[in-house]
N, C-alpha and C positions, 0 to 999 in steps of 0.2 A: 811552214815546214814542208808542205806539199810541193810548193814551187822549188824550194832548195833541193828536195829529193829528186825531182824530175830533172833539173838542170845538172846536178852533180852526176846523175846516171848518164846523161848525154855527154857531158864533158869527159867523164872517165872513159866511156866507150870510144870517144874520138881522140883521147889522150891530149886534151886541151887544158892547159893550166887555168884554174878558175878561182875567182874571189867573189864570194856572195855579197851583194850590195842591197841594203834596205835602209830606209830612213826610220829611225825610232820615233821621230817627231817631224811632222810636215809643217814647217814654219812659214813657207812661202805660198800661202793660199790666197786666192783672189777675194774671197768673201770672209768677213769677220766670223760668221757663224759656220764656216766649213769645218769638217772633222779634221783634227790635227794629230790624233794618235790615241793610244790606249793607256798612256802614262809612261813616263820616261823609264823608270826602273823595270817595269813590267815588260816593255818593249825591248830594252837592252838585254834583259835576261833571255828573251827569245832569241836574240841574235847570238848570244853566247851558246845557247842550246844548239843552234844550227852548226856552229863551229865544232862543238863536242860530238854531235851525232854524225856529221858528214865529213869531218876532218878537213874542212876548208877554211881558209882565212875569211874574215868578215870585215866589211867597210861600211861606215855610216857617215852621213853629213852631220856637222855641228854648225850652229848658227851664232853662238855667242861664246865669249871667252870662258864664262863660268860653266859651260857644258863640257869642255875638253877633258878635264880630269875625271868626271863621272863616266863619260862615254869610253874613255881609254881603259877603264877597268873591265870592259866587256868585249871590245873589238880589237882588231889588229891594225886597222888603218883608219885614220880620221880624215874625212874629206871636207875640204873647204868649198862651198858652193861657188859657182861662177860669179854670182852677183856680190859675193863677199871676198873675192880673191885679193883685194888690196888692204883689207882690214888688219892693221898692225897688231892690235891686241889679240885678235882671234888667231892669227898666224903664230904669234909668240906663245900663246897658251897651248896651242896644239903641239908646237915644237917641244915645249917643256915636259910633255908627257913621255917623250922618248919613243912614241909610236911613229910609224910611217905616216907622213902627211902628204895627201894627194890634193893638189891645188888645181881646181878646174879653172881654165883661162876664161875670164869674162869675155862676152861677145863685144864688149866695148874697150878691150885692152889689146894692144898690139903684142905680137909675140916677143919683141924686144923688151917691152915693159915688164914681162913676167920675171925677168932677172931680179927685180926688186923684191918680189914675193919670195923667190927662192932664197935670196940673201937674208931676208928677215928670219926665215926658219933656220938656216945654217948659222947665222950669227947668234941665234938663241941656243946653240949647242946641239942641234939635231941635223945630221947630214942625210937623213932618210926622207928624201923629198921626191915626189913624182908630180909631173905636170900632165894635165889632161886638156887636149885641144878640143874646143867646142865650136869653133868657127867664129865668124864676125858678122855683125848685123850691118847691112847696107840698105837702110830704109825699113819700112814696115814689112814683116814677114819674109825678108830677103836674107836668110842665114846662109852664108857662104863659108866653106872651108877652103882656105888657101894653103895648100900643102907645103908651100915654101916656108911657112912658119915653123914647121916641125924641126928641120935642121937647126934653125935659129935657136929654138928652145933646147934642143939636144946639146948645143954648144955650152950650155950652163952646167953640164956635167951631171945631169939627172935624167932618169928615164922619162920618155914622153909617150902618152897613150892617146890614141884617137878615139873619141866618143862617136861611134858610128850612128848613134841615134839622131845626130844632127844632119846627116846626109840625106838629101832629097834628090830623087831622080827627076830630071827635067823632061 
């Protein structure tokens, strides 16, 4: 709540549109004994509280098809993590909630290939799709954002967001 308040105050002052993002469950941990969350419904209720108290939309990741309907009850946008961007059952389940579906482009997927992910959501009856560019891996620790991929993904008729957290200054 503290983080949401601080960021909402900053974005309001600067008149920047803002969507609060937090994971209700961290499923992609390196170690089996790593902390993954405080419980799904408890965490999702906190996300709903952020929306109610600060008047901002909320986005969270989902990692399995059976999570889509539950998370959709609490948030505005369902985000498909980059490493799951091709999972048909996950994309279809997210689409069927009627929520906006933000698909993060996997670092192993070409911009052209993201058309298939967009099609899976749209063919499931949901045209509310956003793509997020994360860059591409060229060897170990060499994450490169090729900006030429953005117009390619825009040609699919959906908004494209650049995840600046992947940018590294040389």
